[in-house]
C-alpha positions in Angstrom: -83.8 154.3 -176.2 -84.2 152.4 -179.5 -87.1 154.6 -180.5 -85.6 158.0 -179.5 -86.5 160.8 -181.9 -89.0 158.4 -183.6 -86.2 156.1 -184.8 -87.5 152.8 -186.3 -91.1 153.7 -185.8 -93.2 153.3 -188.9 -96.7 154.7 -189.4 -99.3 152.9 -191.5 -102.1 155.4 -192.2 -104.2 152.7 -193.9 -104.9 151.3 -190.4 -105.9 154.6 -188.8 -109.6 154.7 -188.0 -109.7 158.5 -188.3 -108.2 158.3 -191.8 -110.5 155.6 -192.9 -113.8 157.0 -191.5 -115.0 160.5 -190.8 -116.2 161.4 -187.3 -114.7 158.4 -185.4 -112.5 160.7 -183.3 -110.2 158.0 -182.0 -107.8 159.8 -179.6 -105.6 157.0 -178.1 -102.2 158.0 -179.7 -102.7 161.8 -179.6 -104.3 161.9 -176.1 -101.7 159.7 -174.4 -98.4 160.7 -176.1 -96.3 162.2 -173.3 -94.3 164.3 -175.8 -97.2 165.6 -177.8 -95.4 164.3 -180.9 -98.5 162.8 -182.7 -100.8 165.0 -184.7 -103.9 164.5 -186.9 -104.5 167.1 -189.6 -106.3 167.2 -192.9 -107.1 163.5 -192.8 -103.5 162.4 -192.1 -101.6 161.2 -189.0 -98.2 162.6 -188.3 -95.4 161.6 -186.0 -93.0 164.5 -185.2 -89.7 162.7 -184.8 -88.0 165.8 -183.3 -90.5 165.9 -180.5 -90.7 162.1 -180.0 -89.1 161.0 -176.7 -89.0 157.3 -177.8 -91.3 155.8 -175.2 -93.0 153.5 -177.7 -96.4 153.9 -176.0 -98.0 154.4 -179.4 -97.0 150.8 -180.4 -99.2 149.3 -177.6 -101.9 152.0 -177.2 -103.2 152.3 -180.8 -106.2 149.9 -181.1 -105.4 149.1 -184.7 -101.6 149.1 -184.6 -101.0 152.1 -186.8 -97.6 152.5 -185.2 -95.2 149.6 -185.5 -91.5 148.8 -185.7 -89.5 146.1 -187.5 -87.0 146.2 -184.7 -89.5 145.4 -181.9 -91.1 142.1 -181.2 -92.7 141.8 -177.7 -93.3 138.0 -178.2 -89.6 137.4 -177.6 -90.0 138.5 -174.0 -92.1 135.5 -173.0 -90.0 133.3 -175.2 -86.8 134.4 -173.5 -88.3 133.9 -170.1 -89.4 130.4 -171.0 -86.0 129.6 -172.4 -84.3 130.8 -169.1 -86.8 128.9 -167.0 -87.4 131.8 -164.6 -90.3 131.6 -162.1 -89.8 135.3 -161.0 -88.8 138.0 -163.5 -87.8 141.6 -162.7 -88.5 144.1 -165.5 -86.5 147.2 -166.2 -86.7 149.9 -168.9 -83.7 150.9 -171.0 -83.1 154.0 -169.0 -82.9 152.2 -165.6 -79.4 152.7 -164.3 -79.4 149.5 -162.1 -81.0 146.7 -164.1 -79.8 143.9 -161.8 -81.8 141.1 -160.3 -82.0 141.1 -156.5 -80.3 137.7 -155.9 -78.5 135.0 -157.7 -81.3 132.4 -157.5 -81.6 130.5 -160.8 -85.4 130.8 -160.5 -85.2 134.6 -160.5 -84.3 136.5 -163.6 -84.2 140.1 -164.9 -85.1 141.5 -168.3 -84.3 144.9 -169.6 -86.3 146.2 -172.5 -84.7 148.6 -175.1 -87.6 151.1 -174.6 -90.1 152.2 -172.0 -92.1 149.4 -170.4 -95.3 151.1 -171.5 -94.6 149.9 -175.1 -95.6 146.3 -174.0 -99.2 145.6 -174.8 -101.8 144.2 -172.4 -101.8 141.0 -174.4 -98.1 140.5 -174.0 -98.3 141.1 -170.3 -100.9 138.4 -170.2 -98.6 136.0 -172.1 -95.7 136.9 -169.8 -97.9 136.4 -166.7 -98.7 132.8 -167.8 -94.9 132.1 -167.8 -93.6 133.8 -164.7 -94.3 136.0 -161.6 -93.7 139.6 -162.7 -92.0 142.4 -160.8 -92.1 145.7 -162.7 -89.5 148.2 -161.4 -90.7 151.8 -161.7 -88.5 153.3 -159.0 -86.7 155.6 -161.4 -89.8 156.8 -163.3 -90.6 159.9 -161.2 -88.1 162.2 -162.9 -88.3 160.5 -166.3 -89.7 162.6 -169.2 -91.8 159.5 -170.0 -93.4 159.4 -166.5 -96.9 160.1 -167.9 -96.9 156.7 -169.6 -96.9 154.9 -166.2 -100.7 155.3 -166.0 -101.1 153.4 -169.3 -98.6 150.8 -168.3 -100.5 150.2 -165.0 -103.7 150.0 -167.0 -102.2 147.3 -169.3 -100.8 145.3 -166.4 -104.1 145.5 -164.5 -106.1 144.3 -167.6 -103.6 141.4 -168.0 -104.1 140.5 -164.4 -107.9 140.4 -164.9 -107.4 138.1 -167.9 -105.1 135.8 -165.9 -107.7 135.6 -163.2 -110.5 134.9 -165.7 -108.3 132.1 -167.2 -108.1 130.5 -163.8 -104.6 131.6 -163.0 -103.6 133.6 -159.9 -102.2 137.0 -161.1 -98.6 137.4 -159.8 -97.8 140.8 -161.0 -96.4 143.5 -158.7 -95.2 147.1 -159.4 -92.1 148.2 -157.5 -91.9 151.9 -156.8 -89.0 151.9 -154.4 -85.5 150.6 -155.2 -84.8 147.2 -153.8 -81.4 146.9 -155.4 -78.9 144.5 -153.9 -75.3 143.9 -155.1 -74.2 145.0 -158.5 -72.6 142.1 -160.2 -72.3 141.2 -163.9 -73.8 137.8 -163.2 -77.0 139.5 -161.9 -77.3 141.9 -164.9 -80.6 141.8 -166.8 -80.8 140.3 -170.2 -81.9 142.3 -173.2 -85.2 141.3 -174.7 -88.0 142.5 -176.9 -85.9 143.0 -180.0 -87.0 141.5 -183.4 -83.6 140.3 -184.6 -81.9 137.0 -185.4 -79.0 137.9 -183.0 -77.8 140.7 -180.8 -75.1 141.4 -183.4 -77.7 142.0 -186.1 -79.3 144.7 -184.0 -76.1 146.7 -183.5 -75.2 146.3 -187.2 -78.6 147.6 -188.2 -78.3 150.5 -185.6 -75.0 151.7 -186.9 -75.6 151.1 -190.6 -79.0 152.6 -190.8 -78.9 155.1 -188.0 -82.0 157.3 -188.1 -82.9 156.3 -191.6 -86.3 154.9 -190.5 -87.1 157.7 -188.2 -90.7 158.9 -188.6 -91.1 156.9 -191.8 -94.7 156.5 -192.9 -96.6 154.8 -195.6 -97.4 157.2 -198.5 -101.1 158.0 -198.1 -103.4 156.7 -200.9 -107.0 157.2 -201.6 -109.1 154.8 -199.6 -111.3 153.3 -202.4 -114.2 151.0 -201.8 -112.2 148.1 -203.2 -109.3 148.9 -200.7 -111.8 149.1 -197.9 -113.2 145.7 -198.8 -109.7 144.1 -198.9 -108.6 145.6 -195.6 -111.8 145.1 -193.7 -111.5 142.7 -190.8 -107.7 143.0 -190.8 -107.2 145.8 -188.4 -106.8 143.8 -185.2 -103.4 144.5 -183.6 -101.1 141.5 -183.5 -101.3 141.1 -179.7 -105.1 140.8 -180.0 -104.8 138.2 -182.8 -102.5 136.1 -180.6 -104.8 136.6 -177.5 -107.7 134.5 -178.8 -105.7 131.4 -179.3 -103.6 131.8 -176.1 -106.7 132.7 -174.0 -108.6 129.6 -175.2 -105.7 127.3 -174.6 -105.2 128.6 -171.0 -108.8 129.0 -170.0 -109.9 127.1 -166.9 -112.8 124.6 -167.0 -115.0 127.0 -165.1 -113.6 130.5 -166.1 -114.3 133.6 -164.1 -116.1 136.2 -166.1 -114.3 139.5 -166.6 -115.1 142.8 -168.3 -115.1 143.0 -172.1 -116.9 145.2 -174.7 -120.5 144.3 -175.2 -123.2 145.4 -177.7 -127.0 145.5 -177.7 -129.2 146.0 -180.8 -132.8 147.2 -180.2 -136.0 146.8 -182.2 -135.2 149.8 -184.4 -132.7 147.7 -186.4 -133.6 147.6 -190.1 -130.8 145.1 -191.1 -129.1 147.6 -193.3 -125.7 146.0 -192.7 -123.8 149.2 -191.8 -122.5 147.9 -188.6 -121.2 144.6 -190.1 -119.8 146.3 -193.2 -117.7 148.9 -191.4 -116.6 146.9 -188.3 -112.8 147.2 -188.6 -112.1 143.9 -186.7 -114.9 141.8 -188.2 -116.3 141.0 -184.8 -119.8 141.9 -185.9 -121.3 139.3 -188.3 -124.7 138.7 -189.9 -126.0 135.3 -191.1 -129.5 134.6 -192.6 -131.1 131.2 -191.8 -134.6 130.3 -192.8 -135.8 133.9 -193.2 -134.2 135.1 -190.0 -131.0 137.2 -189.8 -128.8 136.6 -186.8 -126.4 139.3 -185.6 -123.4 137.8 -183.7 -120.7 139.5 -181.8 -117.4 138.3 -180.3 -116.3 140.5 -177.4 -112.7 139.5 -177.4 -112.2 140.7 -181.0 -113.8 144.1 -180.4 -111.6 147.2 -180.7 -114.2 149.3 -178.7 -113.9 151.9 -181.5 -117.6 152.9 -181.5 -117.9 152.7 -185.3 -120.9 150.4 -185.2 -122.8 152.8 -182.9 -121.8 155.9 -184.7 -122.7 154.6 -188.2 -126.0 153.0 -187.4 -128.6 155.2 -189.2 -131.4 154.1 -186.7 -129.3 154.5 -183.6 -130.2 150.9 -182.7 -126.8 150.0 -181.2 -125.7 150.6 -177.7 -122.3 149.8 -176.2 -121.1 148.8 -172.7 -118.5 146.8 -170.8 -119.9 143.8 -169.0 -118.6 140.6 -167.5 -118.3 137.9 -170.2 -117.4 134.3 -169.4 -116.2 133.3 -172.9 -115.1 136.4 -174.7 -113.9 134.6 -177.9 -117.1 132.6 -178.4 -119.5 134.4 -180.8 -122.8 135.4 -179.1 -126.0 136.0 -181.0 -127.1 139.5 -179.9 -130.1 140.0 -182.3 -132.5 138.0 -184.4 -134.8 139.7 -186.9 -137.2 138.3 -189.6 -136.0 139.4 -193.1 -137.0 139.3 -196.7 -135.5 140.4 -200.0 -135.8 144.1 -201.1 -138.0 144.1 -204.3 -135.8 146.9 -205.7 -132.2 146.0 -205.1 -132.7 142.4 -203.8 -130.7 142.9 -200.7 -131.7 141.3 -197.4 -133.9 143.6 -195.3 -136.2 143.6 -192.4 -139.8 142.6 -193.3 -142.0 145.7 -193.9 -145.1 146.6 -195.9 -143.2 148.3 -198.7 -140.8 145.3 -199.1 -138.0 147.8 -199.5 -134.7 148.0 -197.7 -133.8 151.1 -195.7 -131.7 152.6 -198.5 -134.4 152.1 -201.2 -137.0 153.5 -198.9 -135.0 156.6 -198.8 -134.7 156.8 -202.5 -138.4 156.4 -203.0 -139.1 159.1 -200.5 -136.6 161.5 -202.3 -138.2 160.7 -205.6 -141.7 161.5 -204.2 -140.5 164.8 -202.8 -138.9 165.7 -206.1 -142.1 164.9 -208.0 -144.1 167.0 -205.5 -141.7 169.9 -205.9 -141.8 169.8 -209.7 -145.6 169.7 -209.7 -145.6 172.9 -207.6 -143.3 174.6 -210.1 -145.5 173.8 -213.1 -148.8 175.1 -211.5 
C-alpha cells in the first residue's frame, strides 16, 4: 500500500476546523480511522505513522482536505478510463490478490488502485460513474485490517449514485462481495491508476529514493491570526468539491431530479451580525445589501456541513437540515432583513430603536452595568 505507515501523507493543520475554531468538534478523521492513528490534542492534529495502516480514508473523509498526498491524484482514474474507452470497469484495491477483469472484451476494463478503495472521494466516484459502469470488488475485504472502511466507501458510492440520478443519468454502480474471477492472464490484468506522476517510472524512482521520508510529515503549526483567517477564508473546500460544481452543472439534465443536500434556515431572531458569513469556511454563506435590505444567500453544493454557522450564531437563529434540492449549485436567498448603519461603528445592522449593531449594544449594556456598579461603590 502506497500509504502504509503514513508514507506520503501530509497534514495541513491550517485547514483543520478544530484547529481554526474552538468547539467545532469535527470528528470525521478520528472517528472513522480504522487504525486509531489520528489524534487531536492541545489544538493540534496528529497522524501516528506507526499505527497507520495506509488505507487513505482520511484523504477522502476529511471535509476540508487536511490530509493529502503529492503521490495521489484521483482525477487520473476517470482520465485513464476515458483513454481506454471502457464501458464497464472493475475496481480492485492494491491488496487484492487477483486483480483481473472477468473477460477479454475491449469494452470491459479493470483498474487497481495503489491504496484502499475508500480513499476515493464521493466526487471522484461521481466523475467515474459518468464515464463507465462501475463494479467494485470487495470479495477480499472481510479479513483485511482495513475492513472498517467499507462502510465509508459504500456511503461515498451511494452518494455518487444519488448525484448521478439527480443529473439525469442512470447509476450503474455495483458492489461485488463474492469472487467472480475467471482466467488469470496477463492480458486481463488491471491497470494501475490514481497516481499523481508523469510516468510509472517516476513513481518507482520516487518510492525508492525517498522511501519513508514523507511519512507523517505535517505543516509546522503557526498562530492563526485574524489576517491569516481572512486570507484562508472561503478556501477550505476539498478539491473534489471544487471540481464537482463545474462537472455537476455540465452534466445536469434539463429537468434534474432533486436529491438531498445540506440546507439552512434563518429565523426572525437574526440581527445581521455577520458571524455566519465571516466564519463560513467554504464561503457558501453570503450577505449582500440592496436598497436597505440585506439578503442572505446559501449554496447547498458548496456547504461542508460543518455546523460552524449554527454554532457561532449568538442569537441561535440558524437551523440546519438535509433536504431535496433541485439545483444545489445555484445560490438561494434564505433570508431578507431590513438594515441600517450602526451609529457607533457604522457597520450594517438590523433596524432597531437604538440604531446600534448587536456588538455595540453589548458594549453599551456593559458600560451601563459598570457605571451602576461604580455608583454603588461610592455611596
